[in-house]
C-alpha positions in Angstrom: 140.8 113.3 186.4 144.2 114.7 187.1 146.2 113.5 190.0 149.2 115.7 189.8 149.1 118.8 192.0 152.8 119.8 192.0 156.1 118.3 191.1 158.9 118.6 193.6 162.3 119.3 192.2 164.9 117.7 194.5 168.5 116.8 194.5 167.3 113.3 193.7 166.2 114.4 190.2 168.1 111.5 188.7 165.5 109.3 190.3 162.7 111.3 188.9 161.0 111.8 192.2 157.7 113.7 192.2 155.1 114.4 194.8 151.5 114.1 193.5 148.1 114.8 195.1 145.5 112.1 195.6 142.3 112.3 193.6 139.6 114.0 195.7 137.7 110.8 196.1 140.7 109.0 197.5 141.2 111.7 200.1 137.6 111.4 201.1 137.6 107.6 201.2 140.9 107.5 203.2 139.6 109.9 205.8 136.3 108.1 206.3 137.7 104.6 206.1 140.4 105.2 208.7 137.7 106.3 211.2 134.8 104.1 210.2 136.6 100.8 209.9 138.6 101.1 213.1 136.6 98.3 214.8 137.3 95.9 211.9 140.9 96.9 211.2 142.3 93.4 210.8 140.8 93.2 207.4 143.7 95.2 206.0 145.7 91.9 205.7 143.0 90.1 203.8 142.7 93.0 201.3 146.5 93.2 200.7 146.8 89.4 200.3 143.8 89.4 197.9 145.5 92.1 195.7 148.8 90.1 195.8 147.1 86.9 194.8 145.4 88.7 191.9 148.9 90.0 190.8 150.2 86.5 190.8 147.2 85.2 188.9 147.7 88.0 186.3 151.4 87.1 185.8 150.5 83.4 185.4 148.1 84.3 182.7 150.4 86.7 180.9 153.2 84.1 181.0 151.1 81.7 179.0 152.1 83.7 175.9 155.6 84.7 177.2 157.1 82.6 180.0 160.2 84.9 180.0 158.0 87.2 182.2 158.7 84.8 185.1 162.4 85.9 184.8 163.5 82.5 186.0 161.2 82.6 189.1 158.0 80.8 188.3 157.1 79.7 191.8 154.5 82.3 192.5 154.1 83.2 196.2 153.3 85.8 198.8 155.6 86.5 201.7 154.8 88.3 205.0 157.3 89.3 207.6 157.5 91.8 210.4 160.1 93.7 212.3 158.9 94.1 215.9 161.6 96.7 216.7 160.9 98.9 213.7 157.1 98.3 214.1 156.7 97.4 210.4 154.9 94.6 208.4 156.2 93.8 204.9 154.1 91.9 202.4 155.6 91.0 199.0 154.6 89.0 196.0 156.4 88.0 192.8 153.4 88.7 190.7 152.9 90.9 187.7 154.1 94.2 189.4 153.6 97.8 188.2 155.4 100.4 186.2 155.3 104.1 187.0 152.0 104.8 185.2 150.3 101.8 186.9 151.5 103.0 190.3 150.1 106.5 189.8 146.8 105.2 188.3 146.3 102.4 190.8 147.5 104.0 194.0 146.4 107.6 193.4 143.0 107.3 191.9 139.8 105.3 192.1 138.8 104.7 188.5 135.3 103.4 189.1 132.2 105.1 187.7 129.8 106.4 190.3 132.6 106.9 192.9 131.9 110.5 193.5 128.1 109.9 193.8 128.8 107.0 196.1 131.0 109.0 198.4 128.3 111.6 198.8 126.3 109.0 200.7 129.1 108.7 203.3 128.2 110.8 206.3 130.8 110.4 208.9 128.5 108.3 211.0 130.9 105.4 211.6 128.5 102.4 211.8 126.7 103.4 208.6 129.8 104.3 206.7 131.6 101.1 207.6 128.8 99.2 205.8 128.9 101.5 202.8 132.7 101.3 202.5 132.3 97.5 202.7 130.0 97.7 199.7 132.6 99.7 197.8 135.5 97.4 198.5 138.6 99.0 200.1 141.6 97.2 198.6 145.0 98.8 199.0 143.9 101.8 201.0 142.8 99.6 203.9 146.5 99.6 204.9 146.0 103.1 206.3 143.7 101.7 208.9 146.7 100.4 210.8 149.6 102.3 209.3 150.5 106.0 209.4 152.9 105.5 206.5 153.0 103.0 203.6 155.8 102.5 201.1 155.5 100.4 198.0 158.4 99.1 195.9 157.5 97.4 192.7 158.6 96.5 189.2 156.6 95.2 186.3 157.5 91.7 185.1 159.5 91.8 181.9 160.9 95.3 182.3 164.5 96.3 183.1 165.8 96.3 186.7 166.2 100.1 186.4 162.5 100.6 185.9 161.5 99.9 189.5 159.2 102.4 191.2 158.9 103.4 194.9 155.6 105.0 196.2 155.4 106.5 199.6 152.5 108.2 201.4 151.2 109.1 204.9 147.7 109.0 203.6 147.1 112.7 204.2 146.5 114.1 200.7 149.6 113.4 198.7 152.1 110.7 197.7 155.6 110.6 196.4 156.8 108.5 193.4 160.4 107.8 192.5 162.3 105.6 190.1 164.5 102.9 191.8 166.7 100.0 190.9 164.8 96.8 191.7 166.1 93.3 190.7 163.0 91.4 191.7 159.7 91.8 189.7 156.4 92.0 191.7 155.4 94.3 194.6 156.6 94.8 198.2 154.4 96.8 200.6 155.8 98.0 203.9 153.4 99.2 206.5 154.8 101.5 209.2 152.3 100.7 212.0 150.5 103.2 214.2 151.3 103.1 217.9 148.0 101.5 218.7 148.4 98.8 216.0 151.6 97.2 217.3 149.7 94.1 218.1 149.9 93.2 214.3 153.7 93.0 214.4 153.5 89.5 215.8 154.0 86.1 214.3 151.0 84.4 215.9 148.7 87.3 215.2 149.7 87.4 211.5 149.5 83.7 211.1 146.0 83.6 212.7 144.8 86.3 210.3 146.2 84.5 207.2 144.4 81.3 208.3 141.2 83.2 209.2 140.9 85.3 206.0 143.2 83.8 203.3 143.4 80.1 203.8 141.5 79.5 200.5 144.0 81.6 198.4 145.6 79.3 195.8 148.9 81.2 196.0 151.0 80.0 199.0 151.3 82.7 201.7 154.6 82.2 203.5 156.1 83.5 206.7 159.6 83.1 208.1 160.1 80.4 210.7 163.3 80.4 212.8 164.5 77.1 214.3 167.4 76.8 216.8 169.4 73.6 217.3 169.5 72.2 220.9 172.2 70.4 222.8 171.8 67.1 224.6 170.3 68.8 227.6 167.7 70.6 225.4 169.3 74.0 225.7 169.4 76.2 222.5 172.8 76.4 220.8 173.8 80.0 220.2 174.4 80.9 216.6 172.6 77.8 215.2 169.5 79.7 214.2 168.1 78.6 210.7 165.3 80.5 209.1 163.0 78.8 206.6 159.9 80.0 204.8 156.7 78.1 206.0 153.5 78.1 204.0 150.7 79.3 206.4 147.6 78.9 204.3 146.0 75.8 202.7 147.1 77.1 199.2 144.7 75.0 197.1 141.9 76.4 194.9 138.9 76.2 197.2 136.5 75.4 194.4 138.5 72.4 193.3 138.1 70.7 196.7 135.2 68.3 197.3 132.2 70.1 198.9 132.4 67.7 201.9 135.8 69.0 202.8 135.0 72.7 202.7 133.5 74.3 205.8 130.8 77.1 205.8 133.4 79.5 207.3 135.8 78.7 204.4 133.0 79.3 201.9 132.2 82.7 203.5 135.9 83.7 203.7 136.3 82.9 200.0 133.3 85.0 199.1 134.8 88.0 200.9 138.0 87.5 198.8 136.0 87.2 195.5 133.5 90.0 196.1 135.7 92.3 198.2 132.8 92.5 200.6 132.8 92.7 204.4 129.6 90.8 205.1 128.7 87.2 204.7 126.8 85.9 201.6 123.2 84.9 202.0 123.8 81.5 200.2 126.0 79.8 197.8 126.1 76.9 195.3 129.2 74.8 194.6 129.0 72.4 191.6 131.3 70.2 189.6 129.9 69.2 186.2 131.4 66.4 184.1 130.5 64.9 180.8 130.1 66.8 177.5 130.6 70.1 179.3 133.2 70.1 182.1 133.4 73.0 184.5 133.2 73.8 188.2 131.2 76.7 189.5 131.0 78.4 192.9 128.2 81.0 192.9 127.2 83.3 195.7 124.2 85.5 196.5 125.6 88.6 198.5 123.9 89.8 201.6 123.9 93.4 200.4 124.0 95.3 197.2 127.2 96.8 195.7 127.1 100.6 195.3 126.9 100.3 191.5 124.1 97.7 191.3 121.9 99.8 189.1 124.6 100.7 186.6 123.8 98.1 184.1 127.2 98.6 182.5 129.1 98.4 185.8 131.5 95.7 186.7 129.8 92.3 187.1 130.2 88.6 186.4 132.3 85.8 187.7 136.0 85.3 188.0 136.9 83.1 185.1 139.6 80.4 185.3 140.5 77.9 182.6 142.0 74.7 184.0 142.8 76.6 187.3 144.6 79.4 185.4 143.1 82.8 186.1 141.8 84.5 182.9 139.7 87.5 183.9 137.7 89.2 186.6 134.1 90.2 185.9 133.4 87.8 183.0 129.9 89.0 182.4 129.2 86.6 179.5 128.2 83.7 181.8 125.2 85.2 183.6 122.3 87.2 182.3 122.1 90.9 183.3 119.2 90.3 185.7 121.4 88.1 187.8 124.3 90.6 187.9 124.3 90.6 191.7 125.7 87.0 191.7 129.4 86.7 192.5 131.7 83.7 192.2 134.1 81.6 190.2 133.9 79.6 187.1 136.7 77.1 186.2 136.3 75.3 182.9 138.2 73.0 180.5 136.0 74.0 177.6 137.7 77.3 176.7 141.3 77.9 175.4 143.8 79.5 177.7 144.2 82.5 175.4 140.5 83.3 175.4 139.6 87.0 175.4 136.4 88.9 176.0 135.9 89.2 172.2 136.4 85.4 171.7 134.0 84.6 174.5 131.2 86.3 172.5 131.8 83.8 169.6 132.3 80.5 171.5 129.2 78.2 171.5 130.3 76.7 174.8 129.8 80.0 176.5 126.1 80.0 175.8 125.8 76.4 177.1 127.6 77.3 180.3 125.6 80.5 180.6 122.3 78.6 180.3 123.5 76.1 183.0 124.7 78.8 185.4 121.5 80.8 185.0 119.5 77.6 185.9 121.9 77.1 188.9 121.4 80.7 190.0 117.6 80.5 189.9 117.7 77.1 191.7 119.8 78.7 194.4 117.2 81.4 194.8 114.4 78.9 194.9 116.2 77.0 197.6 116.6 80.3 199.5 112.8 80.9 199.5 112.4 78.1 202.0 113.9 80.4 204.6 111.3 83.2 204.4 113.4 85.7 206.4 116.6 85.2 204.4 114.7 85.4 201.1 113.0 88.6 202.2 116.4 90.1 202.9 117.4 89.0 199.4 114.3 90.4 197.9 114.5 93.8 199.6 118.0 94.1 198.3 117.9 92.7 194.8 114.2 92.3 194.0 114.0 95.2 191.5 116.9 93.7 189.5 115.3 90.3 189.4 112.2 91.9 188.0 114.2 92.6 184.8 114.2 88.8 184.2 110.9 88.0 182.6 111.5 90.5 179.8 115.2 89.5 179.3 114.9 85.7 179.6 111.6 84.3 178.2 112.9 80.7 178.5 113.0 81.0 182.4 110.0 83.3 182.7 107.9 80.8 184.8 110.9 80.1 187.2 111.5 83.8 187.7 107.8 84.5 188.2 107.8 82.0 191.1 110.6 84.1 192.7 108.9 87.4 192.5 107.4 89.1 195.5 104.7 91.8 195.7 102.8 94.0 198.1 99.1 93.0 198.2 95.7 94.0 199.5 95.9 90.8 201.5 98.0 92.7 204.2 97.8 96.2 202.8 101.4 96.9 203.8 104.2 98.2 201.6 106.3 95.1 202.3 106.8 93.1 199.0 106.4 89.7 200.6 103.7 87.9 198.7 104.6 85.3 196.0 102.4 84.4 193.1 102.0 80.9 194.4 100.6 82.3 197.6 98.2 84.5 195.7 96.9 81.6 193.6 96.4 79.5 196.7 94.2 82.3 198.2 92.1 82.9 195.1 88.3 83.0 195.5 86.2 80.3 194.2 85.4 81.0 190.5 88.3 83.5 190.2 90.2 83.0 186.9 92.7 85.8 186.9 95.5 87.3 189.0 94.6 91.0 189.5 97.0 93.8 190.0 97.2 97.6 189.9 100.2 99.8 189.0 100.7 103.3 190.5 103.4 105.9 191.1 103.6 105.1 194.8 102.4 102.4 197.2 99.8 104.7 198.7 98.5 105.6 195.3 98.1 101.9 194.5 96.6 101.0 197.9 94.0 103.8 197.6 93.2 103.5 193.9 89.5 103.7 193.2 89.9 100.7 190.9 90.2 98.5 194.0 86.8 99.4 195.5 84.8 96.5 194.0 87.7 94.1 194.7 87.7 95.1 198.4 84.0 94.7 198.6 84.1 91.2 197.1 87.2 90.2 199.1 89.3 89.6 196.0 93.1 90.1 196.5 94.9 92.6 194.2 98.7 92.9 193.9 99.9 96.5 194.6 102.7 97.5 192.2 104.6 100.8 192.6 108.3 100.1 191.5 109.4 102.0 188.4 110.0 98.7 186.6 106.6 97.2 187.4 104.6 98.3 184.3 107.4 97.0 182.1 107.5 93.7 184.1 103.8 93.1 183.7 104.0 93.6 180.0 106.2 90.5 179.8 104.5 88.5 182.5 101.4 87.0 180.8 100.5 84.1 183.0 101.4 82.1 186.1 100.3 78.5 186.9 97.8 78.7 184.1 96.2 81.9 185.4 96.4 85.1 183.3 97.2 88.5 184.7 94.7 91.4 184.6 95.4 95.1 185.2 92.3 96.4 187.2 92.7 99.8 185.5 92.6 98.6 181.9 89.8 97.2 179.7 86.5 95.7 180.8 86.1 94.5 184.3 85.8 90.8 184.4 85.4 89.1 187.8 84.7 85.7 186.2 82.4 83.4 188.2 82.9 85.5 191.4 79.9 87.5 190.2 76.6 85.7 189.9 74.0 86.0 187.1 71.7 88.3 189.1 74.5 90.8 189.6 75.4 90.8 185.9 71.7 91.3 184.9 71.3 94.2 187.4 74.4 95.9 185.9 73.1 95.6 182.4 69.8 97.2 183.4 71.6 100.1 185.2 73.7 100.7 182.1 70.5 100.8 179.9 68.9 103.3 182.3 71.8 105.6 182.2 72.3 105.7 178.4 71.0 109.3 178.1 73.4 110.5 180.9 76.4 108.7 179.3 75.6 110.4 175.9 75.3 113.9 177.5 78.7 113.5 179.3 80.4 112.3 176.1 79.1 115.4 174.3 80.2 117.7 177.1 83.8 116.2 177.3 84.2 115.9 173.5 87.8 114.9 172.6 88.9 114.8 176.2 87.8 111.1 176.4 87.7 108.1 174.2 84.4 106.8 175.7 82.1 107.2 178.6 80.3 104.3 180.3 78.6 103.3 183.5 80.7 101.1 185.8 80.2 98.7 188.6 83.8 98.7 189.7 83.3 101.6 192.1 81.6 101.7 195.4 82.9 105.0 197.1 84.2 107.1 194.2 82.0 109.0 191.7 84.2 108.2 188.6 87.4 106.6 187.4 89.5 106.6 184.2 90.4 103.3 182.5 92.8 102.6 179.6 92.1 100.2 176.7 93.3 96.7 177.6 96.4 96.7 175.4 97.4 100.3 175.9 100.7 101.3 177.7 100.0 102.1 181.3 100.3 105.6 182.8 103.4 104.7 184.8 105.3 103.4 181.8 104.2 106.4 179.7 105.6 108.8 182.4 108.9 107.0 182.4 109.2 107.0 178.6 108.2 110.7 178.4 110.8 111.6 181.1 113.4 109.8 179.0 112.4 112.0 176.0 110.5 109.4 174.1 107.6 111.0 172.2 104.4 108.9 172.6 101.0 109.3 170.8 98.4 110.8 173.0 96.0 108.3 174.5 92.4 109.3 175.5 91.1 107.6 178.7 87.7 105.9 179.1 85.6 107.7 181.8 83.5 105.3 183.9 80.8 106.7 186.1 79.4 105.2 189.4 75.6 105.5 188.9 74.9 105.2 192.6 77.1 108.1 193.7 75.6 111.3 194.9 77.8 113.5 192.6 76.7 111.5 189.5 73.0 111.9 190.6 73.7 115.6 190.9 75.3 115.6 187.5 72.3 113.9 186.0 70.0 116.7 187.4 72.3 119.5 186.2 71.6 121.6 183.1 73.5 123.8 180.6 76.9 125.2 181.7 76.8 123.7 185.1 76.5 120.2 183.6 79.6 120.7 181.5 81.6 122.1 184.5 80.6 119.2 186.7 81.4 116.6 184.0 84.9 118.1 183.5 85.5 118.1 187.3 84.6 114.4 187.5 87.1 113.6 184.7 89.9 115.7 186.2 89.3 114.2 189.7 89.4 110.7 188.2 92.8 111.5 186.5 94.2 112.9 189.8 93.0 109.8 191.7 94.9 107.7 189.1 98.1 109.6 189.9 97.9 111.4 186.6 98.7 115.0 185.8 96.3 117.6 184.5 97.2 119.6 181.4 95.5 122.7 182.9 95.3 122.5 186.7 94.1 126.2 186.9 91.1 125.4 184.7 90.2 122.6 187.1 90.4 124.9 190.2 88.3 127.5 188.4 85.6 125.0 187.5 85.6 123.6 191.0 85.2 127.1 192.6 82.3 128.0 190.3 80.5 124.8 191.2 81.2 125.3 195.0 79.9 128.9 194.9 76.9 128.2 192.6 
């Protein structure tokens, strides 16, 4: 992506000043954000303080190897002051700072995969867009909600004073970058407030916002406090004003404090800082572990999905600290991929301060911590199931990601299975709200298996001919229609001692739900129809693997079934769409002996018999959600039978 649109030659050429255009996505985001987030505009301060705190964390980490980067100023801090007359707010930090390339990259582009796709979802409908922008995380650009111009003065720690950079923009499509002299490393942001945002140029308002949103930030956030001496009568003495810097926030790492001393509001505010999210988390788990393995974790389950949830290689993981020193964002090594929605902080003594992503892959302690955090995450979700409404919110948002678990994490398969939710014939609604424990509790006397059907859509699953005998007998069947469901069931073999059975595969076995008389009657019917079965198999030839009489149908004339261990139709379609060649599989055609069409087939002769047999097979494939190789031939056969 190129950001430069034109370079402006000015008489300040010695300062290398140039005017560049924002990346298209930035322009779009700015335009929508300024309008959509108007009602929640105070969050700009939280976002800017979060960025400043991250810059201080990064300098502390870089200085572990080279403490000269502190340049004699190792007391990391954030300072906020305002000028009521000039209508400005200035926020500065003595963190890592930026050079010219960093400024152009960080303040002119959004370097996140999926950004353009995400922005297409934004519509200009304020309420909806505010939520979506919250999912994206707004960062630095939130300043334009309250400011009609922003200037940034910065210098990267460890560089020469002449390498300072100034960035200015009115947020309207372009920004100016110039080289400046800057003695202090770190970043200073000045917001020139809009007329309707003057309320923010006020001590009490700013202090209130710091305490509301940034109390938990470990870096001290300071504001100037002016005190005036008074005479014996209590009158202020002119010219005696003394200004000192007062720390406004708590300035201790929230996760290092005892649970009993942290309020729910503080936990929620810290989540918003860690996740760059607008909304509250659904739940959290704060734990300190001592003994062989020492670490503190604070994990959160978000209330809504980030925009890149289904990009498996997107940013994910926890913020990693070693002995309270920030090491990296998005340390994905400590949680499995199917829990990638969990956000939070891990602070450990078990890793070295110079640990890198590469070293994390080789450290045996990482696997131990990952195993413990995975268990913690699953326990947190189990606890959430006690609040049905909250858990349903979680499931509707992240359920399809959790379904990746049984295949990826066999050691926790039973735990994950207990957290899964499905649609079911128990209510016949598309809502995935039935747990496997509920299903087992409702099982019929004599029922040995958990039955399910997989289809392309909920309606196809709900109306599958394979359900007919189950509905007649009052046996519950799980209705699966997510793209991942076929893959999920290939890894989910049993739950609570009960095996799973796909109603569209293999022999139908209803266990002891069927009595002996029924089984005997079925055997006799099968014997009586042996001649019909033989004729149909000859007529269909290679089109089918086998033909048999079924008792699984009550209303449909026929259905197709796959062998028990064959890949399901849904999974085959996904693999084929991905360009994976698969060997052809022939279905088993099962006929309903009591259906009028099968009776008609039995009485047909010659060419009409063959036409009708093919029609029954094609109809069964269509009912299964399958695709015909030659739809025109099916229509032609159907027309010939209808007009005969």
